[in-house]
C-alpha positions, -999 to 999 in steps of 0.1 A, spaced: -497 377 -320 -490 346 -341 -467 348 -371 -473 323 -398 -446 315 -423 -455 295 -454 -426 275 -469 -427 252 -499 -421 216 -491 -386 203 -495 -379 172 -515 -367 142 -496 -336 128 -514 -329 99 -492 -329 83 -457 -297 68 -445 -292 49 -413 -267 27 -395 -266 8 -363 -229 -2 -366 -212 10 -334 -174 9 -339 -164 19 -304 -166 -6 -275 -154 17 -248 -148 54 -239 -115 58 -219 -121 80 -189 -98 110 -190 -90 137 -163 -106 164 -184 -131 166 -213 -123 167 -249 -92 145 -248 -105 110 -257 -132 114 -284 -142 81 -300 -165 75 -329 -197 60 -316 -215 59 -350 -207 72 -385 -224 73 -419 -211 83 -453 -237 100 -475 -238 117 -509 -245 155 -505 -247 186 -527 -242 222 -516 -274 235 -501 -288 201 -491 -305 202 -457 -296 172 -434 -319 162 -406 -297 140 -384 -306 121 -352 -284 98 -332 -287 76 -302 -262 55 -283 -259 41 -247 -231 39 -223 -227 18 -192 -207 28 -161 -191 -4 -145 -162 15 -128 -148 -2 -97 -149 12 -72 -178 31 -87 -175 68 -94 -194 93 -116 -183 98 -151 -191 128 -173 -199 120 -209 -198 146 -237 -212 139 -272 -221 157 -304 -224 154 -341 -195 162 -365 -189 160 -402 -159 158 -425 -153 154 -463 -151 117 -471 -135 123 -505 -108 149 -500 -81 123 -498 -76 130 -461 -106 112 -446 -109 115 -409 -73 130 -408 -87 161 -425 -107 189 -411 -138 182 -389 -167 205 -383 -191 202 -353 -227 204 -366 -247 200 -334 -248 216 -300 -226 202 -272 -244 176 -252 -235 159 -220 -246 143 -188 -232 124 -159 -235 86 -154 -230 74 -119 -224 38 -110 -260 38 -95 -275 51 -127 -254 25 -145 -268 29 -181 -272 63 -198 -287 70 -232 -271 96 -254 -296 114 -277 -287 141 -301 -302 157 -332 -296 186 -355 -305 202 -388 -275 211 -409 -273 228 -443 -244 217 -465 -222 247 -472 -224 265 -505 -187 259 -511 -190 221 -506 -163 206 -529 -170 189 -563 -146 165 -580 -132 186 -609 -128 155 -631 -163 141 -627 -184 170 -615 -197 148 -587 -199 164 -553 -178 149 -525 -195 126 -500 -199 137 -464 -191 116 -433 -214 124 -404 -202 111 -370 -216 108 -335 -186 112 -312 -183 107 -275 -158 114 -247 -157 105 -210 -141 123 -180 -138 123 -143 -115 139 -118 -112 104 -103 -100 89 -136 -77 59 -130 -72 43 -164 -107 27 -166 -133 30 -194 -170 30 -196 -187 6 -220 -204 17 -253 -233 -6 -256 -232 -18 -292 -268 -30 -294 -283 4 -286 -269 27 -312 -284 42 -344 -276 72 -366 -302 83 -390 -299 110 -417 -326 124 -438 -314 144 -468 -336 171 -483 -333 195 -512 -350 228 -503 -378 240 -525 -368 266 -551 
């Protein structure tokens, strides 16, 4: 049996993209979750209820010597850009956890992630202007190995892009 759902088309409010990769390396830690770095980030205007279609890609290179396998975890996060705290404020993970291992033989590894995220109904608005706060969406990465010895893997600057499509759902 096939179930067909008819949904009115949402309105595309904007497409935002960046290829600026601020991180140059991911330090290799002994366990995951200790050395997150921002691989890509984008600041966008949002309103409660907006639907964000986000896709990100980056690439890392394993040049460890002597070569050993490094696990890389990555995912999409967001925080309020206008709450006065910036990245020191509260972060929310908006995509599933992603990860893979990059061996020295594999050498280069693409990091691909996407998600659809609805801006929460309680998204803050500036009380003085009535303008909603902007959102920072971030692709973060982390590297680990039980053989960690102070080395890092390279974040390849020329292979990153973060794209966000902002939609308003149909009434």
